[in-house]
C-alpha positions in Angstrom: -26.0 -8.6 -32.2 -27.6 -12.0 -32.1 -26.6 -15.3 -33.8 -29.0 -18.4 -33.6 -29.3 -21.0 -35.1 -33.4 -22.5 -36.8 -33.8 -25.0 -38.6 -30.9 -25.2 -40.7 -30.8 -21.7 -40.4 -29.6 -18.7 -38.6 -31.4 -15.7 -37.1 -29.4 -12.7 -36.6 -30.8 -9.7 -34.6 -29.1 -6.9 -34.8 -29.9 -3.0 -33.0 -30.8 -0.3 -35.8 -30.0 3.4 -35.0 -30.7 6.5 -37.2 -34.5 5.1 -38.2 -37.8 8.6 -37.5 -40.5 6.4 -39.3 -41.4 3.2 -40.3 -40.3 4.0 -44.0 -37.0 3.6 -42.6 -37.9 -0.4 -41.5 -38.6 -0.1 -44.8 -36.1 0.8 -47.4 -33.8 -1.0 -44.8 -35.4 -4.2 -44.8 -35.7 -3.8 -48.8 -32.0 -3.3 -48.8 -31.3 -7.0 -45.6 -33.5 -8.7 -48.5 -31.7 -8.3 -51.8 -28.6 -9.6 -50.7 -28.0 -13.3 -51.7 -28.7 -15.6 -48.7 -31.1 -13.5 -47.1 -33.7 -15.7 -46.3 -36.3 -13.5 -44.6 -35.4 -9.8 -43.5 -38.3 -7.8 -40.8 -37.6 -4.9 -39.0 -39.9 -3.0 -36.5 -39.3 0.9 -36.7 -40.8 0.5 -32.8 -38.0 -1.7 -31.4 -35.4 -0.6 -33.2 -34.1 -4.6 -34.4 -33.8 -6.3 -37.2 -34.3 -9.9 -37.7 -32.7 -11.3 -40.6 -32.7 -15.0 -41.6 -30.0 -16.0 -43.8 -28.1 -19.0 -44.8 -25.5 -20.2 -42.8 -22.1 -20.6 -43.0 -23.0 -17.7 -46.1 -23.6 -14.1 -44.6 -21.3 -12.4 -41.8 -22.9 -10.0 -39.6 -20.1 -7.9 -41.2 -21.9 -7.5 -44.5 -24.9 -7.1 -42.7 -24.2 -4.2 -40.7 -22.7 -2.9 -43.8 -25.5 -3.3 -45.8 -27.7 -1.5 -43.2 -25.1 1.1 -43.2 -25.5 1.8 -47.0 -29.1 2.9 -46.6 -28.2 5.3 -44.8 -28.7 4.0 -41.4 -26.1 2.0 -37.9 -25.7 -0.3 -36.4 -24.9 -1.0 -32.6 -23.2 -3.3 -31.1 -24.4 -4.7 -27.9 -22.1 -6.4 -24.7 -22.7 -8.7 -23.0 -21.1 -9.7 -19.5 -21.6 -13.0 -18.7 -20.4 -14.8 -15.6 -19.2 -18.0 -14.8 -18.9 -19.1 -11.6 -15.2 -20.3 -10.5 -14.6 -23.9 -12.0 -12.3 -25.9 -9.6 -10.2 -27.2 -12.6 -8.0 -24.7 -14.4 -9.0 -27.3 -18.1 -12.6 -27.0 -17.8 -12.6 -23.1 -17.2 -10.3 -22.4 -20.0 -13.5 -24.0 -22.0 -16.1 -21.4 -21.9 -13.8 -19.2 -22.9 -12.6 -20.6 -26.0 -16.3 -21.6 -26.8 -16.7 -17.9 -26.9 -14.0 -17.0 -28.8 -15.1 -18.9 -32.2 -18.4 -17.6 -31.8 -19.3 -14.9 -34.4 -20.1 -11.0 -33.2 
């Protein structure tokens, strides 16, 4: 899952599991589009990902995941590993961690 802000909206990318064909992708897409505050939803069978544009602060990633699960598919959480250089000042070292804790997903 990746969440980005796009011109007043929020773009969320979900890695979908369990799709077997393009009809699976269309089923998920329809379900996501049916949610209030979803501005746009595109699901790609080829890449196994959904890109959902939502109104900021309205829908959580968990709500999008529940919608995908409701129609019989899964969402895989992706792990990101960041390597930060050692900061000389301990106060500066704590800043990235504080920012990351506030991110959703």
